[in-house]
C-alpha positions as CSV (number, residue, x, y, z in Angstrom):
1,M,83.3,83.9,80.3
2,G,84.5,81.4,82.5
3,S,81.6,78.8,84.2
4,R,78.7,80.4,85.8
5,G,77.9,79.7,90.0
6,P,79.9,80.3,92.9
7,V,84.0,80.5,92.4
8,P,85.9,77.8,91.3
9,K,89.2,77.2,94.5
10,R,92.5,77.1,93.1
11,S,94.2,74.3,91.5
12,D,95.9,73.3,94.6
13,Q,93.1,73.1,96.6
14,R,91.2,71.5,93.9
15,V,90.0,67.7,94.1
16,R,89.3,65.6,90.5
17,R,87.2,62.7,91.4
18,N,86.0,62.7,87.7
19,K,88.0,63.5,84.1
20,D,88.1,67.9,83.2
21,E,85.9,67.8,80.1
22,T,87.1,71.3,78.5
23,G,86.6,71.0,75.4
24,T,89.3,71.8,72.4
25,V,90.7,75.2,72.4
26,E,91.6,77.1,68.6
27,K,94.8,78.9,68.9
28,L,95.5,81.8,66.8
29,P,99.5,82.0,66.7
30,V,100.0,86.3,66.7
31,V,104.5,87.7,66.3
32,G,105.2,90.7,68.1
33,Q,103.6,92.5,72.1
34,V,101.3,94.4,72.1
35,A,101.2,98.7,72.8
36,V,99.3,99.5,76.1
37,P,97.7,103.2,75.1
38,A,96.9,106.4,77.2
39,L,94.5,106.6,79.4
40,D,93.7,109.7,77.7
41,I,90.4,110.4,79.5
42,E,89.0,114.1,79.8
43,D,90.4,115.1,84.0
44,P,90.5,111.4,84.8
45,H,90.0,111.4,88.8
46,P,92.7,109.5,90.3
47,L,91.5,106.9,91.2
48,I,91.7,106.1,87.3
49,V,94.6,106.9,86.9
50,D,95.7,104.4,89.2
51,F,93.5,101.3,88.3
52,Y,94.5,101.8,84.8
53,S,98.4,101.4,85.7
54,S,97.2,98.7,87.8
55,L,96.2,96.8,84.5
56,K,99.2,98.1,82.7
57,D,101.4,95.9,85.7
58,S,98.3,93.2,86.5
59,A,99.6,89.6,85.5
60,Q,96.6,88.7,83.3
61,A,97.7,92.2,80.9
62,Q,100.1,89.8,78.8
63,F,97.2,88.4,77.3
64,Y,95.0,91.9,76.5
65,E,94.7,92.7,73.1
66,P,94.2,96.1,71.5
67,S,90.5,95.4,71.6
68,D,91.4,94.1,75.6
69,W,93.1,97.8,76.5
70,Q,90.5,99.4,74.1
71,F,87.6,97.9,76.2
72,A,89.3,99.1,79.5
73,R,89.7,103.3,78.6
74,F,85.8,102.6,77.3
75,T,84.8,100.4,80.9
76,L,87.4,103.5,82.7
77,H,85.6,106.0,80.7
78,F,82.3,105.9,82.4
79,A,83.4,104.6,85.6
80,N,85.2,108.5,86.0
81,K,81.7,109.5,85.3
82,L,80.7,107.3,88.0
83,I,83.0,108.6,90.5
84,Q,82.7,112.0,89.5
85,S,79.2,111.7,89.6
86,A,76.3,114.0,92.8
87,R,74.1,111.5,91.8
88,P,76.3,107.5,91.0
89,S,74.2,105.0,88.9
90,S,74.1,101.6,91.0
91,Q,72.7,100.5,87.6
92,M,75.9,101.7,85.7
93,L,78.4,100.1,88.8
94,A,76.7,97.1,88.1
95,A,77.5,97.6,84.5
96,V,81.6,99.2,85.2
97,N,81.7,95.9,86.9
98,A,80.4,93.4,85.4
99,A,82.7,95.2,82.1
100,L,85.8,95.3,85.3
101,T,84.4,91.8,85.5
102,E,85.3,90.9,81.7
103,L,88.5,91.8,82.3
104,L,89.6,89.4,84.2
105,V,90.4,92.2,87.2
106,S,89.6,90.2,90.8
107,E,90.7,87.2,91.7
108,G,87.4,84.9,91.7
109,A,86.7,86.1,87.7
110,R,90.6,84.8,86.8
111,R,89.7,81.5,88.5
112,R,86.5,80.6,86.8
113,V,88.6,81.4,83.2
114,R,91.3,78.9,85.6
115,L,94.6,81.7,85.1
116,E,96.3,81.2,88.6
117,I,98.5,83.8,89.5
118,E,101.3,83.0,91.7
119,R,103.9,85.7,92.2
120,E,106.8,85.5,94.3
121,Q,107.0,86.9,96.8
122,T,110.2,88.3,98.3
123,T,112.8,86.8,101.1
124,A,112.9,89.6,103.9
125,T,114.4,88.1,107.4
126,V,112.5,88.0,110.2
127,I,113.4,90.1,113.3
128,D,112.2,89.0,116.8
129,V,111.2,93.2,118.0
130,A,110.9,91.8,121.4
131,E,114.3,90.0,122.0
132,M,115.5,93.3,119.8
133,F,113.8,95.6,123.2
134,R,115.7,92.9,125.3
135,Q,119.1,93.4,124.4
136,Q,118.5,97.1,124.0
137,L,117.0,97.3,127.6
138,A,119.9,95.2,128.6
139,E,122.9,97.2,126.9
C-alpha cells in the first residue's frame, strides 16, 4: 500500500523542496494481456454489475494481474451481499471499502501510490445560448 496520512496533491500541484526518497523497484517482465474473467456472482445487483464493468474500462485496470481480477470478484461478492442484505453491516462496508482501496478505484488511493490518470477530454464547440435566442427572436 502507499503512504499513510492525507491524500497527496497531484504531481503538477506539488512543490518538492527535498529529495524524493523512493527506493529501487524490482520489475518482473511478463508477456501477454490479462484476460478479464466474468463476474460470475449469483443474482448480482445491477450496481455490482455496473461497477465490475466500470473496473474493466478504468485506466488502472491495465495494471491488474489475474489475482487482482479475482480479488475484485471476491470483493464484489461481499459488496453484493451488503447491498442485498436486509440489515447491512457497517463492518462489512468498511472491509469492502478497504478492499476497493487496494484495487485503486478512487482518486485518493491512486494518488497515494503515485498513479495519476490524465483522461483527454473531447473537444466541443461552445454555444452561446443567449445569442442563439436573440437571433431567433430577431427573425
